[in-house]
N, C-alpha and C positions, 0 to 999 in steps of 0.2 A: 354356370348360370345361377345355381342356388346360392353360391357364395356372394355373387353380385346383388341378388335380391335381399339377402340377409344384411349386407352392408347398407343398402338404401333404407331398409326398415329401421335399422339402428340409428341412422342419421336423422330420420324423421322423428323418431321417438325422443332423441336428445334435444332436438329443436323444440318439440312440444313442451318438454319439461322445463326448458329454459324460459320459454315465454310465459309459462304458468307460475314461475317462481315469484314469491312475494317481494315487494320493494324492500330494499335493505334499510335497516333502522340504525341511526347513529347512537352512540352512547348517551347523547343528550335527549334522545327520544324524538328528534325531528327526522323527517324523511330525507334521504340522500338522493338528490336528483341525478339521474344519469345524463350523459350528453344527449342532445337532441338527435334523433334519428332522421336520416334523409327521407324526403317524401318518396312515395312509390314511383312517381313519374318525373319530378323535377327537383332541383336543389332547393334547400330552404332559403327563405329571404335573408339577406345579409343583416348583421347586427353592427355594421360599421357606423361610427358616429357621423351623423349628417345634419347636425344643428347649424344654424347660421353662425358664421365665424366672427362677424363684427357688424356694427351699424354706424350711423353717422354720429352717434354720441360717444363712441368708444375711442380709445387712443391706439388701437391696434394698427400696425403697419399693414395696409391692404395689399396683399400679395397673392398670386395664384398658387396657393399651397393648401392642400387638404391631406392631413396625415403624412404619408411618405410620398404622395404624388405631387407633381408640379415643381416649381422653383421660383426664385425671385426674378423680377423684371430687371434686366440689365440696361435696357435702352430707355427711351423717353417714357414718362408716365403722366397721366392726368389724375392726380391723387383725389381731388374732390369727386370725380366721376367714379373712381374705383371704390371710394368709401360708400357711395350710394348703391353699388351693385355687387355685394359680396357673393351672391349666388351665380352671377355671370362670370365673375373672376375665378371663383373656387367652387364649382358646382357640386352639389351633393352627388354621391356615387349612384344614387337611384335615378338620376337624370340619364336619358339615353336618346340619342338622335336629336333632331331639331324640329321645332314647330315653327310656323310663320311668326315673324316678329309681332309681339302683342304688347309693346310698350312704346309710348310716345310722350316725351315731356312737352307741355305747352310752351315752355321756355325756348324751344327750338323752332316754334312756328313764327313765321315772319309777321310782324305787326304792320297793319295799315293805319296810318295816323291821320286824324281829321281835326279840324277846329271844333273842340267839344268832346273828343273821346278817341277811342281806338277799337280795333277788332283784330283778332287772330283766329285761325281755324285749323281744324284737323279733319282730313278726309282720306280717301284711298291713296292720295298722292303721298301722304306722310305714313300711313299704316295700311298697306294694301289688303290685309286680312279683314279690315272693318268695312265690309261691303254693304252692310245693312244700316249703319248709323254713322253720321258725321256730326261735328260739333264746332261751335264758335265760342270764344270768350270775348265779351264786349264790355267796355267801360264808357259810361256817360258822365260828364260833369253835371253839377246841379242845373236843371233847366234844359240841358242838351236833349235833342230829339233824334231818335232813329226814325227817319222819315216814313211817311205813309207808304206801305208796300205790301206785297203778298208773295207767297212761294208756291211752287208746284208740289212741295212736300209739306208735312205738318211741322209745326214749331212747338217744342216743349222747352220750358225754361225753368231754371233754379236760380234764385237770387243769392249770390255769394256775400255781397256787402251792400248796404244802403237800401233805398226805397225807390220803387218804380211805379209809374202810372201807365196803364195800358188802355188802349181804346180799340174798338172794332165794330164792324157792321157786317151781318151775315147776308147770305144770298136772298133772304126774304125781307131785307131792309130793317131787321131788328138790331138795335145797337147795344153797346156794352161799354162801361168804363169801370175800372177797378184799380185800387192801389195795393201794392204788396211790399213786404219787407224781407229781411234776411231769412232764408230757409223756406220761403214761399215759392209757389209755382204759378206759371201760366201756360196755356196751351191754345194754339190756333190750328184748326183743321186745314188741310191743303186748300189753297186758293182763297182763303178768307182774308180780306184786307185788314191791316192793323197798324198801329203806331206805338212806339215805346218812348217814354220820357222819364228822366231822373227827376225826383223831387229834391227839395233842399232840406229834408228831414234829417239827413246825415251829412256831415262834412265830407266833401269830396265827391258827392253824387252817388253813383251805384256801379256795381260790376256784377255780371250775371253770366250763367252758362246756358248756351242755346244748343238744343239737340234736334237733329233733322233725321227723318226715317229713310234716308238713302245715303249710303256711304260715298257716293259720287257727287253729292251735293256740294256746291261752292256758294258761300254767302255773296260772292261777287256776281252770281247769276240771278240775283233777286229781281223781281218785277217792281221797280221803284217808280213812284208817281212822277217825280221830276224828270227822270230819265225818259219815261214814256212821252210826256207832254213836250219835252225838248225835241223829240223826233216826230212830232205831229204838226202839220201845218196850222198856223194860228187861225187861219180862216175856218178850219174844221173845228178848232176848239171854241171859237166865238159862236159858230153856228150851233154846236152841241149845247152850250149853256145859255144861248139867247142873249149874248152881250155884244158890245162893240169890240173891234180889234184892240182899241186903246186900253181896254180893261185888262189886257194881258201884257202890257208894256214891261212889267217888272218880272215876268216869268223867268225863272232860272234857265240858263242855256245848256245846262248839263246836270247830271245827277248830284244831289246834295249828300245823300247817304246819311251822314251824321252832321248836325249843325247846332250852334248855340241858340238858346232862346230863354225866355223868362220862366222860372220854375212854376209849375202848376200848383193849384190849391190842393193839398193832400185830401181834403174832404169834398172835392168836386164830384158831381154826379153827371150822368150821361144826359145829353140834350133830350128834350121831350120828343118822343117818337110815336107817330100814329100807329105803327106796326107793333109797338111794344118792345120790350127787351128780349134778348136771347133767352130761351128757356133753361139752358144749362150754363152756369157761369164759366167764363174762360179763365178764372183764377181759382187757386186752392191754397188756403193758408195752412200749409204743412207744418209751419212753425208752431201752430196752436194744437196740433194733434198730439195725443199722448203716445209716447213710445212704449213698446212692449219690453219690459225689463227681463233680461236673460242672465244665465249663469256667468257669462263672460262679457256682457255688454248690454246693448239694447238695439232695437230695430223699429223703424216705421215703414209701413208698406202703403204705397199709393198707386191705385189703378182704377178701373172703371167702377169698382165697388164703392169708391168714395170720391172719385174725381170723374164724373160720368162722361164728360166731353172728350177726355183723353183716350181715344180709341186705338191709337197706333203706338202709344208709348206708355210704359209703366216703370215704376222704380221702387227701390228699397233704399232708405237712408240707414246706414249701419254705424254703430259705435262698438269698438272692440277694446277692452281694457288690456293693459300690459300683460303679456303672457297668454292672453286669450286668443281665440281663433274662430273665424266664420267656418263652420264645420265642413267636412268633406261632402260635396254635393255636385249636382249638375242640373242643367236646364234642358228639358226634353227637346223643345223646338225653338227656343228663344236664344238669340245672341245676347251677351252681356257686355255693355260698354261701361267701363268703370272710371270714376274720377275721384282722386284722392285729395281730400280737403286738409287733413292734418295727420301727423304721425308717420310711422314707417311700417311697411308691409312686406310680407314674403308670400309669393303665390307660385305653386307648382300646378301646371296644366298637363293633364294626361289625354293624349290624342289617339288612343288605340295602338295596336301593333308594337308594343314595348316602347312607344315614343312618349317622352315626358321631359319638360324643361321648366326650370325655376327662374322666376324674375323677382326683382325688388322694386318697390315703389315708394316715393315720398310725395309730399304735398305738391300739387300742380301737375302730377303725372297722370297719364291716361292709360288704362289697361283695356284689354279686349279678351273675351272668352267665347269662342264659337259654340254654337248649340251642341250639346252632347258631351263636351269636354268635361271630365271630372276635375275638380279643383278645390282649393281651400284658400282662405285669406288669413294669414297669421300676423298678429301684432308683434314685431320684433324690436320695438322701441321702448322707451321708458314713460311715454305719455299715451293718452287715449288715441287710438286710430279712428278717424272719422272719414267715411267715404260714401259715395253713391254707386249703387248698382242700377243701371238703366237698361231697359229691355225693349226690343222692337215687337211689342205685343200689348194687348189690352189688359192682360192679367200678369201678375208676378207669380211665376210657377217654378218650383224646383223640386228635385228628388233628393231627400236626405239619405245618405248611406247608412247612418245610424238607425233611422226609423225603418228603412227597408229591411235591414237584417233583423231588427227586433220583431217585425211582423211576419217574417218568413219562418216556416217550421224549423225549430232548432236543429233537428237532425240534418236538414239540408245545409244549414250554415256551418255546422261542425264538420260535415263531410267535405265542404269546400275549403274551409280555412284551418281545419285541424286545431280548433280552439276548445277550451274547457267550458264546463257548465258555469263556472265562476265568471268567466269572461262573457258568456251569453247573458248572465244576470246583470251585467253592467250596461247592456243595450237599452235604449229608451224607445218606447212606442209613441212618444210625443216628440215632434220635430224640435231639436235643440236650437237651431239657427246659429247661435254663438255659444261656444263652450268656454269654460274658464281655464285658468292656468293650472297645470298639474305637473308633478314631478315625474320624470321619465328616466 
């Protein structure tokens, strides 16, 4: 027994001396780093290279190969699609499991064509995970009208090209008329009737993005004026307005939806209204708002703090320079519906329980991030990435990983991540939003 005790004490003493030994110094005077020791409870994170392997501007043959994993496709290939989705074809090794599909290209949405324009949409039929938000992309030729109508949901819009004139009357009989251009917004609360018309200020009319605060919404289920009256007896219509039946001889027999007309005066004002105009404008000229300049790009935030009427929808307009990144963050209770205007992006979404998946996006693509999912948006192209983050809430709210760690006691952070004081010093107590390119 005494020999066993002596052996144990000797082993403990040797271990203590080894751990207390100073770091070896090389002949050049610099420290010689020993190999990283495994964590007490789990393996260390992998150092495998996991950068994006190609993008739409490179000449790389897009094949499902990462390092020694995978192999070339021997059968049929869709090269343009493979070029747009490097991280679907050759996922980073940090990806694990599958999250619900969070990508839909508007190019795959069926067009509804009209005399004077078109519309296409995305809802849970195309992307089932997007239960809180749906969208439509609409084009109107100069003078064309999206007829008088209303919705059971709110309508938030961003003008992509051209100029639009919108009109409305609220439940108290107060009217509104406003003209907006590229980068501007409008918003109509649920049930508030309105019309949309393209001006002739820009060649080709206008195109705009419409957002509805219900993922099951379909633009085909709109309450349209002509559709309603076409299904109401003319006797009732005449009685309602105090006219003869003949006054309605030219009433359309079915829904117009989009139809051509003469372009409106861009400087028009609303008709005189004894009730006055709406107290909070239904438009917001986001194009005239100053962007906050950041290390890796810029951002504009629009919510009820500057667009009072927009109580169900808020947004951030984001620019990320090449190599930059919308930082690691999440939204506590808000879903994020994303629309890519230009550039190429890489997004990894973390969904708890070791589940994470990476997607790629180009102009015209739609993304979705469920509330709570940790994510980033990285510019993987050679030009500025420009996109919209749209939320089903009255405020833009996110939690920055960088800021969270910087404002947490350092001892807690070091104990969790086993990082040095030097790394702690790199954390920032001010939310970065968009970080710049760095060498890694």
